[in-house]
C-alpha positions, 0 to 999 in steps of 0.5 A: 621907640617912635612907633611905641610912642605913637601907639601910646598916644593913640591908645591913650586918646581912646581910653581917655574918651571912654573914661570921660563919657562914662565918668563925667557926671559922677565928677560933676557931683563930686566937685559940687559936693566938695566946693559947696560952702560950710553952712552957718550954725543951724543952716542946712547944707546946699546938698544933703548928699550925692543923690540930693546934688543929682536931683537939684542939678537936674531940676535946675539945669536938666540932665545936661547939667551933669555934663557941665564943664565937659567942654574943657576936658573933652577938648584936652582929653586927647592930650591928657591921656596921651601924655599919661600913657605915653609918659608911662611908656617912655618910663617903661623904656628907661626902667626896663633892664631886659628888652622884651621882659615885662615890667615888675609891679615896682617898676610900674609904680615908678613909671606911674609916678613919672607919668603923674609929673608929666600929666600934672602940667596939663591937668592943672589948668584943665581942671581949674576951668572944669572946676570953676564951671562945675562948682559955680552954681553951688557957689552961687547958692552958697554966697546967696545963703551967706549974704542972707545969713549975714544980713539977718545977723546984722553983720556989718564988719569988714571981717565978713566979705561976700563976693559977687558970684562970677558967671562963666559962659563956657570954658573959653570964658573962664580961661579969659577971665583968669588970664585977664583978672587972676595973674595971667598964665600963672592964674591957670596953674593955681592949685598946681602943688595939690595937683602934683600931690594927687597925680604923682602918688595916685598914678604910682598906685594906680598903675602899680595896682593895675599891674599887680592884678593883671599879674595875679590873674594871669599867674605871671608877668605875661598878661597878654592872654587876659580876658576883657573881663579881667582887664575891666576888673583890673582897671576898675579896681586900679582907679578905685585905688587911685582915689583911696590913696589921695582923695583929701589931696583932690578936696584941697586942690578943688577948694583952692582952684574955686577959691575967690581971687579977690578975697581968697579963704586959703593962702595955700595947700597946707593952710587949706588942709588945716582949715578944712580939717579944723572946721569940718573934721575928717569928713570935710576932707572926704566930701564927694568921696562917694561919687568919686569912687562910684565914677572911678570903677566904671570910668577907669575900667573903660579907660584901661579896656579901650587902651589895652584893645587899641594898643593891641590892635595897632 
């Protein structure tokens, strides 16, 4: 069992690095679209769409801007994917009824859900840091536009608060600020509820779909002879299934994690969901969906293929 855990640990690490390199630029655009403020009536949104966000990011920050916030997940990608795949491996041991017999799709769904609980504990603070860095340019622009609109309208009531944008110099700076000014360790776990609500069902679906596709292509539970093309296809579609299942939850998580600590717009996950739905409709719950789906297929295809190749070589 210890040997299997070590193999999952290393294989998950390699898979995570492959996933991050392929997917981070898409993730940056997704978060920028999710976190841009709702424009005033007659005011154009900060970004007209995904391609506009890419153009503005490159124009303002260069190509490196697409990899902004990568330090936090890069520093923890080993741990995140090690936890995910190791937890799934341990869950497989628990649910397996016959030694040496591949698990059913239903059993893999259970394993994915259990792995989702474990990975949420590490994903929440990591993604809070990442989202703060990715979103700060969009939020700063939005706050400037809001301030201008308020000044033009002559609004002076206390009901409108425009907070000064906090500028972070990197992942460590975000962590220091949160620990000092946002409630200590508890501040780093802001958004834990929607993180769990994303990771548990999302990973249940992802690992279930991955196993179902592999077994379908193999014609049975023994999938050891599948080609790399089949593994790429299964991994890419499984990643897409993850986001199809839980995307609105990810939007809620992102807006909560970048919300102003001093003047919060949202009191919790349910209130955030209702407020977004009421002000922006169903489209508001799918902001950044295009980049997320565009990212999920190649990133997860790379992740699962790298995991399988590494695992089989150990």
